[in-house]
C-alpha positions as CSV (number, residue, x, y, z in Angstrom):
1,M,154.8,132.4,77.8
2,A,155.7,135.3,77.7
3,L,153.4,138.5,78.3
4,N,153.6,142.2,77.6
5,I,153.4,144.8,80.1
6,N,150.0,145.7,79.3
7,E,148.8,142.4,79.9
8,I,149.5,142.5,83.6
9,K,146.7,143.9,85.5
10,Q,148.7,145.8,87.4
11,F,149.9,147.8,84.5
12,F,146.6,148.0,82.1
13,K,144.9,150.4,84.2
14,I,146.5,154.3,83.3
15,G,144.8,157.1,85.4
16,G,141.3,154.9,85.6
17,V,141.2,154.1,82.0
18,F,141.8,150.9,80.8
19,R,144.7,151.1,77.7
20,A,148.3,150.0,76.9
21,P,151.6,152.2,77.9
22,E,152.5,154.6,75.4
23,A,154.8,157.7,74.4
24,T,153.4,160.1,77.5
25,E,154.3,157.3,79.7
26,D,158.1,158.1,78.4
27,G,160.2,159.6,81.2
28,K,158.0,158.7,84.1
29,K,158.4,156.4,87.3
30,L,156.4,153.7,88.7
31,T,154.2,154.8,92.0
32,W,152.1,152.5,93.7
33,N,148.8,153.0,94.5
34,D,147.4,150.6,97.6
35,S,144.4,151.5,97.0
36,T,143.5,151.1,93.4
37,Q,146.3,147.8,93.3
38,T,147.8,149.2,90.5
39,F,150.9,151.2,89.0
40,D,150.6,154.9,88.6
41,Y,153.0,157.0,86.4
42,T,154.3,160.2,87.8
43,D,156.6,162.4,86.7
44,D,160.0,162.6,87.9
45,N,160.3,166.1,89.5
46,V,164.0,166.6,88.1
47,L,166.3,169.7,88.8
48,A,166.2,171.3,85.3
49,S,168.5,174.5,86.1
50,A,171.1,176.1,88.6
51,V,171.7,179.9,88.3
52,R,172.7,182.9,90.0
53,E,169.8,184.6,91.1
54,D,169.8,188.9,89.8
55,A,171.0,191.4,92.3
56,S,171.9,188.8,95.0
57,N,174.3,186.2,96.0
58,R,171.5,183.4,96.7
59,V,171.4,180.5,93.7
60,E,168.1,180.0,92.0
61,L,167.4,176.2,91.6
62,T,164.4,175.8,88.8
63,L,163.3,172.0,89.0
64,K,161.2,170.4,85.9
65,D,157.9,171.6,86.9
66,G,158.9,175.2,87.1
67,T,159.2,175.1,90.9
68,K,161.7,177.4,92.0
69,V,164.1,177.0,95.3
70,F,166.7,179.6,96.6
71,L,169.9,179.0,98.9
72,A,171.5,182.0,100.2
73,L,175.2,182.3,99.7
74,G,178.1,185.0,100.1
75,A,179.6,187.0,98.1
76,L,182.9,184.7,97.6
77,A,180.9,182.1,96.6
78,W,180.7,183.6,93.3
79,L,184.4,184.5,92.6
80,D,186.6,182.9,90.3
81,A,189.4,182.8,92.6
82,L,190.3,184.6,96.4
83,S,192.6,187.7,96.3
84,A,196.0,186.9,98.1
85,A,196.5,186.6,101.8
86,V,197.3,189.3,104.4
87,S,200.9,189.3,104.4
88,S,201.8,192.2,106.8
89,V,199.3,194.6,109.7
90,F,200.5,198.0,110.1
91,G,204.0,197.3,108.8
92,R,204.3,194.2,110.9
93,T,204.9,190.3,109.6
94,G,203.8,187.3,110.5
95,A,200.7,186.3,112.1
96,V,198.2,188.5,112.4
97,V,198.2,190.0,116.1
98,A,196.9,192.8,118.1
99,A,199.1,195.7,119.7
100,N,199.0,198.8,121.2
101,G,199.2,201.8,119.4
102,D,197.0,200.2,116.5
103,Y,194.1,202.3,116.2
104,T,193.7,206.2,117.8
105,A,190.8,206.7,120.3
106,A,189.2,208.5,117.8
107,Q,189.0,205.0,115.6
108,V,187.4,203.0,118.6
109,T,183.8,203.9,119.0
110,N,183.2,205.7,122.8
111,A,187.1,205.6,123.3
112,F,188.4,208.2,125.8
113,N,191.2,209.8,124.9
114,K,193.5,210.7,128.2
115,A,195.1,213.0,126.6
116,A,192.4,215.2,125.2
117,D,189.3,214.3,127.1
118,D,188.6,215.3,130.8
119,L,185.6,214.8,133.4
120,D,183.2,216.9,131.6
121,D,183.0,214.5,128.4
122,I,181.7,211.5,130.3
123,A,178.4,212.0,131.4
124,N,176.8,211.7,134.7
125,G,175.8,208.0,136.2
126,A,172.6,207.6,138.3
127,T,174.7,206.9,141.3
128,N,178.1,207.8,141.1
129,V,177.6,211.5,140.1
130,H,180.5,214.6,139.1
131,L,181.8,216.7,142.1
132,T,181.0,220.2,140.7
133,A,182.8,223.3,141.5
134,T,179.9,224.0,143.6
135,K,179.2,221.1,145.6
136,L,182.8,221.3,146.0
137,A,182.7,224.8,147.3
138,E,179.4,223.8,149.4
139,I,181.3,221.1,151.2
140,I,184.3,223.3,151.9
141,A,181.8,225.9,153.5
142,N,180.1,223.4,155.8
143,T,182.9,221.8,156.6
144,A,184.7,225.4,157.9
145,A,181.1,226.3,159.3
146,R,180.8,223.0,161.9
147,H,184.6,224.1,163.3
148,S,184.1,227.6,163.3
149,H,180.2,228.6,165.1
150,A,180.1,231.1,167.3
151,N,179.1,228.6,169.9
152,K,181.7,226.0,169.1
153,A,183.1,226.3,172.6
154,I,180.0,225.5,174.3
155,L,179.3,222.3,172.3
156,D,182.9,221.0,172.9
157,L,181.9,220.9,176.5
158,I,179.7,218.0,175.3
159,T,181.2,214.5,176.0
160,D,178.4,212.1,175.9
161,A,175.6,212.9,172.7
162,G,173.4,209.8,174.1
163,G,174.7,207.1,172.6
164,G,175.2,209.0,169.3
165,V,171.4,208.1,168.2
166,I,170.0,211.3,166.3
167,P,166.3,211.3,166.5
168,T,163.8,211.1,163.5
169,A,161.0,213.9,162.5
170,Q,158.7,211.7,163.5
171,Q,160.2,210.9,167.3
172,I,160.7,214.6,167.5
173,N,157.0,215.3,166.9
174,D,156.3,212.0,169.0
175,W,158.3,213.7,172.2
176,T,157.0,217.1,171.5
177,N,153.3,215.9,171.8
178,A,153.8,213.6,174.6
179,S,155.1,216.8,176.8
180,S,153.0,219.7,175.7
181,S,149.8,217.4,174.7
182,S,149.7,215.1,177.4
183,A,146.2,216.2,179.0
184,E,144.4,216.1,175.4
185,F,146.3,212.9,174.9
186,I,144.9,210.8,177.8
187,Q,141.8,212.9,177.4
188,D,141.5,210.9,173.8
189,T,142.5,208.0,175.4
190,V,139.9,207.9,178.2
191,A,137.2,208.9,175.9
192,A,138.1,206.0,173.6
193,F,137.9,203.9,176.5
194,L,134.4,204.7,178.7
195,Q,132.0,202.1,176.4
196,D,127.9,202.9,176.3
197,I,126.0,200.6,177.6
198,T,122.2,200.4,178.8
199,G,120.9,203.7,180.6
200,L,124.5,205.4,180.8
201,T,126.2,207.0,177.7
202,W,129.0,209.0,177.4
203,T,129.3,212.4,175.5
204,Y,133.2,213.9,175.1
205,N,133.3,216.9,173.8
206,D,137.2,217.3,172.4
207,T,137.0,221.5,172.2
208,L,136.0,221.8,175.9
209,S,137.7,218.8,177.2
210,T,134.4,217.8,178.5
211,L,133.3,214.2,179.2
212,T,129.9,213.8,179.6
213,P,127.2,210.9,181.5
214,T,123.8,210.4,180.5
215,V,121.7,208.4,182.7
216,T,118.3,207.2,180.8
217,L,116.3,205.5,183.8
218,E,113.5,204.9,181.0
219,A,115.5,201.7,179.7
220,F,115.7,199.8,182.8
221,T,113.0,197.5,185.0
222,T,113.1,195.6,188.0
223,D,114.0,192.9,185.8
224,N,117.2,194.4,185.3
225,L,118.2,195.0,189.0
226,T,118.5,191.7,191.5
227,E,116.3,192.0,194.6
228,G,118.0,192.4,197.7
229,S,118.1,189.9,200.9
230,T,117.0,192.9,203.0
231,N,115.0,195.2,201.0
232,K,112.5,193.2,198.4
233,Y,110.4,194.4,196.2
234,A,107.0,195.5,196.9
235,S,105.4,192.8,194.4
236,S,107.5,189.9,195.4
237,D,106.2,187.1,197.6
238,A,108.4,187.8,200.0
239,T,106.8,191.0,200.6
240,Q,103.0,190.3,200.5
241,Q,100.8,191.0,203.5
242,V,98.1,188.3,202.2
243,M,99.6,184.8,200.6
244,D,97.1,182.3,199.5
245,I,97.9,178.2,199.0
246,T,94.2,176.3,196.9
247,L,94.5,172.6,197.5
248,P,92.2,170.8,195.5
249,F,89.7,168.1,197.0
250,A,91.2,164.9,198.7
251,S,90.0,162.6,201.2
252,T,93.5,163.4,203.0
253,V,95.5,166.3,203.6
254,A,98.5,164.1,202.0
255,G,95.8,163.5,198.6
256,R,95.2,167.4,198.8
257,I,98.9,168.0,198.5
258,A,99.9,165.7,196.3
259,A,96.7,167.3,193.6
260,A,98.0,170.6,193.8
261,T,100.7,172.0,191.2
262,V,103.9,174.0,192.4
263,G,103.9,177.3,190.6
264,T,99.8,177.6,190.6
265,D,98.0,176.2,193.5
266,Y,101.2,177.9,195.7
267,P,104.4,179.5,195.4
268,T,107.2,178.4,194.0
269,G,109.8,177.0,196.6
270,W,107.1,176.5,199.5
271,V,107.3,173.1,200.2
272,L,104.0,171.4,201.7
273,T,104.0,168.3,203.5
274,A,101.4,166.2,205.9
275,G,102.3,166.7,209.5
276,T,103.2,164.4,212.3
277,S,99.8,164.0,213.0
278,P,98.0,163.1,209.1
279,V,95.2,165.8,209.5
280,D,97.8,168.2,210.1
281,I,99.4,170.0,207.2
282,L,103.2,172.1,207.3
283,I,104.1,174.6,205.1
284,T,107.6,175.3,204.8
285,H,107.4,179.0,202.8
286,N,111.0,180.2,203.6
287,T,110.1,183.9,203.9
288,E,112.2,185.2,206.9
289,R,108.3,186.0,208.3
290,R,106.3,185.1,211.1
291,V,102.2,184.5,209.8
292,A,99.9,186.5,211.6
293,N,96.5,185.0,211.0
294,V,95.1,182.4,208.8
295,S,91.4,181.8,207.1
296,V,90.3,178.8,205.6
297,C,87.6,179.1,202.8
298,A,85.8,176.3,200.7
299,I,85.3,176.8,196.8
300,T,82.2,176.3,195.2
301,G,83.4,177.1,191.4
302,T,84.0,181.1,191.6
303,E,82.6,181.5,195.1
304,E,84.6,181.1,198.2
305,Q,83.0,180.7,201.8
306,A,84.7,180.9,204.9
307,L,84.9,178.6,207.3
308,F,84.6,179.1,210.9
309,N,86.0,176.7,214.0
310,T,86.8,173.5,213.8
311,A,85.2,173.2,209.9
312,A,88.3,175.2,209.0
313,F,91.0,174.2,211.5
314,N,91.6,173.1,215.1
315,G,94.6,176.0,215.9
316,W,97.6,177.0,214.0
317,K,101.2,177.6,214.8
318,T,104.3,178.7,213.4
319,P,107.1,176.6,214.5
320,D,109.8,179.1,213.4
321,S,109.8,182.5,211.3
322,N,110.0,179.9,208.2
323,S,106.9,177.3,208.5
324,L,103.6,177.6,209.6
325,L,101.7,174.6,210.7
326,I,97.8,174.5,210.7
327,Q,96.0,171.7,212.5
328,S,93.5,169.5,211.5
329,L,92.6,170.9,208.2
330,A,89.4,171.2,206.5
331,T,87.9,168.0,205.7
332,I,85.0,169.0,204.2
333,P,84.4,167.5,200.3
334,K,85.6,170.5,198.1
335,A,88.8,172.3,197.3
336,I,89.6,174.8,199.9
337,K,91.8,178.2,200.2
338,I,94.2,179.0,203.1
339,Y,94.7,182.8,203.1
340,M,97.7,183.5,205.6
341,I,98.5,187.1,206.6
342,F,102.3,187.8,207.2
343,K,103.7,190.6,209.5
């Protein structure tokens, strides 16, 4: 059975309205609309006219909807026919080629006419410039002066110009300063070379050419100066007249020594050992000084009590200038202090 187009669902809806195509769809073309699953009727925007634009050589194309498009053309596009081709140039026939004499210098832009123009008609360049009459006169004068100066005969005697090297102005200035101001140069160099240290500063007076040291002893202490091997500090252990050792209580000499603390109970660097006889004590002090006398005190709290005779020791001796041997050291059940008098 045949169907009318308005009975096909893809055609019966036009502009979202259910109706059959009519005269308003004449001349339109069908365009598939995938979102609505129907065909749309659209105008075909075709060319309506093509004319020459007024006051120009463009083509004015007008579409059916009134839109205009312009196409630029040359003036020859609007001629009905081209003029005849050139048959001769400057009286010559045949192929059109250039030849000498076709144009004068006046007809060519910026051309130089050798018959009428000269160097005055050419501008100076940035590097190459005209040799003017004034410059030429200066060159001639300079050349003549170099060959006719008054001391030419003397200069002609020079056969070795020192390698032909011409010193620069800076070199000449350096040589002049080195010869005429050498003392000043040396003074400035020495002043810059010397540095201030603790207790010693330098003052350079360039005008008077003087360099003055300033010693400041207030900045020094005996900590800054190492003690000598012969001359000792008055406060050092080696120069003290009386030195002492504290020994805590113990039942043996070795026990007293073991309980003592170096640097607190006896000087650092000293060595305490029990003697060959275990009741003796050998004190190695390394002061290179002989002991003149020895005394022993018992300590009770802050009180010290001198011990005499065998209660203190049975005797003492100095095997050498660096050691002291005390025989039969006190066995009293208290801490003791040993006083040594050095000569």
